[in-house]
C-alpha positions as CSV (number, residue, x, y, z in Angstrom):
1,X,0.0,0.0,0.0
2,X,2.8,2.5,0.7
3,X,4.1,2.1,-2.9
4,X,0.6,2.5,-4.3
5,X,-0.1,5.6,-2.2
6,X,3.3,7.3,-2.8
7,X,3.2,6.7,-6.6
8,X,-0.4,7.9,-6.8
9,X,0.6,11.1,-4.9
10,X,3.5,11.6,-7.2
11,X,1.4,11.2,-10.4
12,X,3.4,8.1,-11.4
13,X,2.3,4.7,-12.8
14,X,3.3,1.6,-10.8
15,X,4.1,-1.4,-12.9
16,X,4.4,-4.8,-11.1
17,X,6.5,-7.3,-13.0
18,X,5.9,-11.0,-13.0
19,X,8.9,-13.2,-11.9
20,X,9.5,-16.8,-12.8
21,X,7.9,-17.6,-9.4
22,X,4.7,-15.7,-9.9
23,X,1.8,-17.4,-11.6
24,X,-1.1,-15.8,-13.6
25,X,-3.3,-16.7,-10.6
26,X,-1.0,-14.7,-8.3
27,X,-1.5,-11.6,-10.5
28,X,-5.3,-12.2,-10.8
29,X,-5.5,-12.4,-7.0
30,X,-3.4,-9.3,-6.5
31,X,-5.3,-7.2,-8.9
32,X,-8.6,-8.5,-7.6
33,X,-7.5,-7.3,-4.1
34,X,-6.6,-3.8,-5.3
35,X,-9.3,-3.2,-7.9
36,X,-11.6,-1.3,-5.5
37,X,-8.9,0.9,-4.0
38,X,-9.4,4.4,-5.4
39,X,-5.7,5.3,-5.3
40,X,-4.8,2.1,-7.2
41,X,-6.0,3.1,-10.7
42,X,-2.5,3.8,-11.8
43,X,-1.2,0.3,-10.9
44,X,-0.7,-2.3,-13.7
45,X,1.3,-5.3,-14.7
46,X,4.7,-5.4,-16.3
47,X,4.3,-8.6,-18.4
48,X,7.8,-10.2,-18.7
49,X,7.3,-12.9,-21.4
50,X,10.6,-14.5,-20.6
51,X,9.6,-14.9,-17.0
52,X,6.2,-16.1,-18.0
53,X,7.9,-18.8,-20.1
54,X,9.8,-19.9,-16.9
55,X,6.8,-20.0,-14.6
56,X,6.3,-23.5,-13.2
57,X,2.6,-23.5,-14.1
58,X,3.2,-22.4,-17.7
59,X,6.8,-23.7,-18.5
60,X,7.6,-23.1,-22.1
61,X,4.1,-21.6,-22.6
62,X,4.1,-17.8,-22.1
63,X,1.0,-17.6,-24.3
64,X,-0.7,-19.9,-21.8
65,X,0.4,-17.5,-19.0
66,X,-1.1,-14.5,-20.9
67,X,-4.3,-16.4,-21.6
68,X,-4.8,-17.1,-17.9
69,X,-4.6,-13.5,-16.9
70,X,-8.0,-11.9,-16.2
71,X,-9.0,-9.8,-19.3
72,X,-9.5,-6.7,-17.2
73,X,-6.1,-7.0,-15.5
74,X,-4.2,-3.9,-16.7
75,X,-1.0,-4.7,-18.6
76,X,0.8,-1.4,-18.9
77,X,4.4,-2.4,-19.7
78,X,6.1,-5.4,-21.6
79,X,9.5,-6.9,-21.2
80,X,10.0,-9.0,-24.4
81,X,12.7,-11.6,-24.6
82,X,12.9,-15.3,-25.1
83,X,14.3,-18.5,-23.5
84,X,13.9,-22.2,-23.9
85,X,12.2,-22.7,-20.5
86,X,15.5,-23.6,-18.9
87,X,16.9,-20.3,-17.6
88,X,16.4,-16.6,-17.8
89,X,18.7,-16.2,-20.8
90,X,17.2,-13.0,-22.2
91,X,17.5,-14.1,-25.8
92,X,16.5,-11.5,-28.3
93,X,13.0,-11.9,-29.7
94,X,13.0,-14.1,-32.8
95,X,16.4,-15.7,-31.9
96,X,14.9,-18.4,-29.5
97,X,11.8,-20.5,-30.1
98,X,10.1,-17.8,-32.1
99,X,12.9,-17.9,-34.7
100,X,11.3,-20.8,-36.6
101,X,7.7,-20.3,-35.3
102,X,6.6,-16.8,-34.2
103,X,3.0,-18.0,-33.6
104,X,3.0,-17.4,-29.8
105,X,4.5,-13.9,-30.2
106,X,1.8,-13.1,-32.8
107,X,-0.9,-14.4,-30.5
108,X,0.3,-12.4,-27.6
109,X,0.3,-9.2,-29.8
110,X,-3.3,-10.0,-30.8
111,X,-4.3,-10.3,-27.1
112,X,-2.5,-7.0,-26.3
113,X,-4.4,-5.3,-29.2
114,X,-7.7,-6.7,-27.9
115,X,-6.8,-5.3,-24.5
116,X,-6.0,-1.8,-26.0
117,X,-2.4,-2.0,-24.7
118,X,-0.7,1.3,-25.2
119,X,2.4,1.0,-23.0
120,X,6.0,0.4,-23.9
121,X,7.5,-2.9,-25.2
122,X,11.1,-3.1,-23.9
123,X,13.4,-5.6,-25.6
124,X,15.3,-7.1,-22.7
125,X,18.2,-8.9,-24.4
126,X,21.8,-9.6,-23.5
127,X,23.0,-10.0,-27.1
128,X,26.1,-8.0,-27.9
129,X,25.4,-7.5,-31.6
130,X,23.2,-4.5,-32.1
131,X,22.0,-5.8,-35.5
132,X,20.2,-8.6,-33.7
133,X,18.1,-6.0,-31.8
134,X,17.4,-4.0,-35.0
135,X,16.3,-7.2,-36.8
136,X,14.0,-8.1,-33.8
137,X,12.5,-4.6,-33.9
138,X,11.8,-4.7,-37.6
139,X,10.3,-8.1,-37.5
140,X,8.1,-7.1,-34.6
141,X,7.1,-3.9,-36.3
142,X,6.1,-5.8,-39.5
143,X,4.0,-8.2,-37.5
144,X,2.2,-5.3,-35.6
145,X,1.6,-3.4,-38.8
146,X,0.0,-6.5,-40.3
147,X,-2.2,-6.8,-37.3
148,X,-3.2,-3.1,-37.2
149,X,-4.1,-2.1,-40.7
């Protein structure tokens, strides 16, 4: 509550990130608890896809994690990176499992569009070659443009 109150007073948004140990049900319960607190309207979720892929209830299935979130749970920020469900390796998008099959990324983007997501998508990668990030950005941009004519 102190974080909710102080960020509300400061006119800031508070984004709570999922970790590999937090489940969709944990987030649903949290946001169900705070939904009626008037000063909590600025609080939302930072959806970390790599962490969702490591969650013990949705291992290797970040799309399943997203699908289990209550539709009205506010997603206000995205950390986008990949892994193979084994460790938080922070692979650039489209260099891990989505390299050969971007289906889950596309489906997550469709869900975000249906939710009217308007926050930032941050590429959290530990790759040293900047062209990898540029390629990820362009591929993601092309997909989003195809989904939002």
